[in-house]
C-alpha positions in Angstrom: 60.4 -20.2 4.5 57.8 -21.6 6.9 56.0 -24.9 6.7 53.2 -26.1 9.1 51.8 -29.5 9.9 48.8 -30.1 12.1 47.5 -33.1 14.0 44.4 -33.7 16.1 44.0 -35.6 19.4 41.5 -36.1 22.2 42.6 -35.5 25.8 41.2 -34.7 29.2 42.3 -32.3 31.9 41.1 -30.3 34.8 42.1 -26.8 36.1 41.5 -27.2 39.9 41.9 -23.5 40.7 39.7 -22.2 37.9 36.6 -20.2 38.8 34.3 -21.9 36.3 33.5 -25.3 34.6 37.2 -25.8 33.7 37.7 -26.9 37.3 35.8 -30.1 36.5 37.3 -33.1 34.8 36.5 -32.6 31.1 38.0 -33.2 27.6 38.8 -31.5 24.4 39.4 -32.3 20.7 42.7 -30.5 20.2 44.4 -29.4 17.1 48.1 -28.9 17.3 50.1 -27.1 14.6 53.9 -27.1 14.4 55.5 -24.4 12.2 59.1 -25.0 11.1 61.4 -22.5 9.5 64.3 -23.2 7.2 65.8 -22.8 3.8 64.3 -24.5 0.8 66.7 -27.2 -0.4 68.3 -26.5 -3.8 70.3 -29.7 -3.9 69.7 -31.1 -7.4 68.5 -34.7 -7.3 68.0 -34.7 -3.5 64.6 -36.1 -2.4 64.0 -32.9 -0.5 64.8 -30.6 -3.4 62.4 -27.7 -3.4 61.3 -28.4 0.2 62.1 -27.1 3.7 61.4 -30.6 4.9 59.1 -33.4 4.0 55.7 -33.0 5.8 55.8 -36.7 6.6 58.8 -36.1 8.9 57.1 -33.3 10.8 53.9 -35.5 11.1 56.0 -38.4 12.5 57.5 -36.1 15.1 54.1 -34.7 16.1 52.6 -38.1 16.3 55.3 -39.8 18.4 56.1 -36.9 20.7 52.6 -35.3 21.2 49.8 -37.4 19.9 51.0 -40.8 21.1 51.8 -39.4 24.5 48.4 -37.6 25.2 45.8 -38.9 22.7 42.9 -40.4 24.7 44.9 -39.7 27.8 44.8 -37.2 30.6 46.9 -34.1 31.5 47.0 -33.5 35.2 49.0 -31.0 37.3 51.4 -32.6 39.8 50.1 -30.3 42.6 46.5 -31.4 42.1 46.9 -34.3 44.5 43.2 -35.3 44.6 42.6 -35.5 40.8 46.1 -36.9 40.3 45.5 -39.9 42.5 42.1 -40.6 40.9 43.4 -40.1 37.3 46.5 -42.2 37.7 44.4 -45.0 39.2 41.9 -44.9 36.4 44.0 -44.2 33.3 47.0 -45.9 31.6 47.9 -42.7 29.7 48.7 -39.8 32.0 50.8 -36.7 31.4 51.8 -35.2 34.7 52.5 -31.5 34.3 54.6 -29.1 36.2 51.9 -26.4 35.9 48.2 -26.5 35.4 47.5 -28.1 32.0 46.1 -25.1 30.3 46.3 -24.6 26.5 49.2 -22.2 27.1 51.1 -24.9 29.1 50.4 -27.6 26.6 51.6 -25.5 23.7 54.9 -24.9 25.6 55.1 -28.7 26.5 54.6 -29.6 22.8 57.2 -27.1 21.7 59.8 -28.7 24.0 58.7 -32.2 22.7 59.2 -31.3 19.0 62.1 -28.9 19.0 64.8 -31.5 19.5 63.4 -33.8 16.8 64.2 -31.5 13.9 67.2 -32.1 11.6 70.1 -29.6 11.6 69.4 -26.2 9.9 65.7 -26.2 10.8 64.1 -24.3 13.7 60.8 -24.8 15.3 59.1 -21.4 14.9 55.9 -22.0 16.9 53.4 -24.4 18.2 49.7 -23.6 18.2 47.5 -25.6 20.6 43.8 -25.3 19.7 41.7 -26.3 22.8 38.6 -25.6 20.7 38.2 -24.7 17.0 38.2 -21.0 18.0 40.5 -20.8 21.0 44.2 -21.5 20.9 47.5 -20.7 22.6 50.8 -20.1 20.7 54.3 -20.8 22.0 57.0 -19.4 19.8 60.8 -19.6 19.5 60.9 -16.1 21.2 58.9 -17.6 24.2 61.4 -20.4 24.3 64.4 -18.0 24.3 62.9 -15.9 27.0 62.0 -18.9 29.2 65.4 -20.4 28.8 67.1 -17.0 29.6 65.1 -16.5 32.8 65.5 -20.2 33.8 69.3 -19.8 33.5 69.3 -16.6 35.5 67.4 -18.3 38.2 70.1 -21.1 38.2 73.0 -18.7 38.0 73.9 -19.5 34.4 74.1 -16.8 31.9 74.8 -17.5 28.2 73.4 -16.7 24.8 70.5 -18.8 23.6 
């Protein structure tokens, strides 16, 4: 069974190498959806009976690990030295990213933020990061497995994930 919770946040970013307006400092009203998979609890009398998990729990994880980190803040790439210096000087809430802060990267970042917050037996299936109401990137558990596999190959570690 799958359950999904969404939150919204406002953030700014810039993509310095982009050919168009995205190279300018600008902002978005993002919607972030987290989809969790697990078994519906059949424990009689348990507060989670009939649920995969309480939506309140998933909302709390999204709020503390994504919203509170980036809402009314700025995502800036560590290699964008000019904008990084300006943004850090002007903002108290800055997410410094390892890659340009595209919707694709932010979906991946949010996945990593949330996946460790889930109780045992539950798996984060995907994160959808809506940069606009009609444009989004999706990072899935398959993306995570692939990225982890190739990261471990690069570091000489091979094991099943």
